[in-house]
C-alpha positions, 0 to 999 in steps of 0.5 A: 147210552145210559138214560139219565133219571128224571128228578122232580124238584118242588117249586113255589109260586110268587106274585109280582116276579119281574123280568124284562117288561113283565111283572107276573105270578111265577113258579120259582126255584133257585137255579142251584137246585136244577144245576145240582141235579144236572151236575150229579147226572140227572134230568131236572123237572120243576114241579109247581104247586098243584092239587094234592090229589094229583101228587101220586100221578106226578110222582109215578112219572118220576125216578126221584124227587127233591123237596126244596128249601123255602119258608117255614112249615105251618105249625098247625101241620105238627100240632103246635101253636105258632111262635112269633118267630115263625114266618107266614104260612105257605099253606098251598105249598105245604099241602102239595109238598106233603102230598108229594112226600106221601106219594114218594114214600108209598111208591118207593120213589127215592126222595131227598129233602133239603132244609125245609124239605127235610123238616117236611119229611119229618112232619109227614111222618109225625115229627115236630119242629123247633120253631126258632134256634140261633146260630144257623142263619147269622146274617139275613140273606147270607149262607153261612157254613158249619161242620156236620158230623155223620153217624157211622153206619147210616145211609148218609155216612155211606155217601159222606163218611167224614165231617164236612163244612156245609152251606147253611141257612135256617132258623128251624130244626127237628125237635121230635123225629117222626116214625121210621126216621133216624138221625144220620148227622149232627151239628156241633151244637146237637142240631139234627142235620140229616135224617133218613128212613131205616134201610128196610123202608126205602131210600129217603134222606133229608139234609138241613143244609143247602147242597145246591149252594156248595160244590159237594155232589155226593148227596145228590149223586146218591139220589140220582144213582138210586133213581137210575137203578129204579129207572133201569138206566144204570 
């Protein structure tokens, strides 16, 4: 029987989460993320924020890593002044997830960044972000859809070769690409919608949209398939 690869997914801490009679701090992750991993053939493991120095040991236990969506990246991480349109900082999460990304890149663990996760991947390798743009989150709390066009010859185009409509909700985006990253998909307005490492640098892909809110499994299957090769289960 084929062994399913273990895919870690970053989570975040929230105070005052409520269930039943309880109101407590909780490590949260929208259920769409682990469900997407499971539907794509992987085992999902939630990774709550921890001390950054433990990231390398955590990643060493994984076959693949997903950095999930969430709040805006602290602009100080990419040397920028905070815009009035940028949300409050999540410094503990920034530190933990950047350490996870660094560890995955160093160890060659396959990595998928989703929305904020793509932006963090860019920041981790020296890139910068646009702190606000219009048209990619039209209604508060409601995912929209728009077409994304792949760049031929890229890893992403190999997974999804045609233009597709994707679930989207974000107000920040990549400004300057970080070292070793290339853009592999664009929106019609020129927004970078996917980035990846050059083929010689390992398997790392970031998408600006939210595949966990749709039915297309191809991006996650790409990660799980690569992770399975690393695990030796495929």
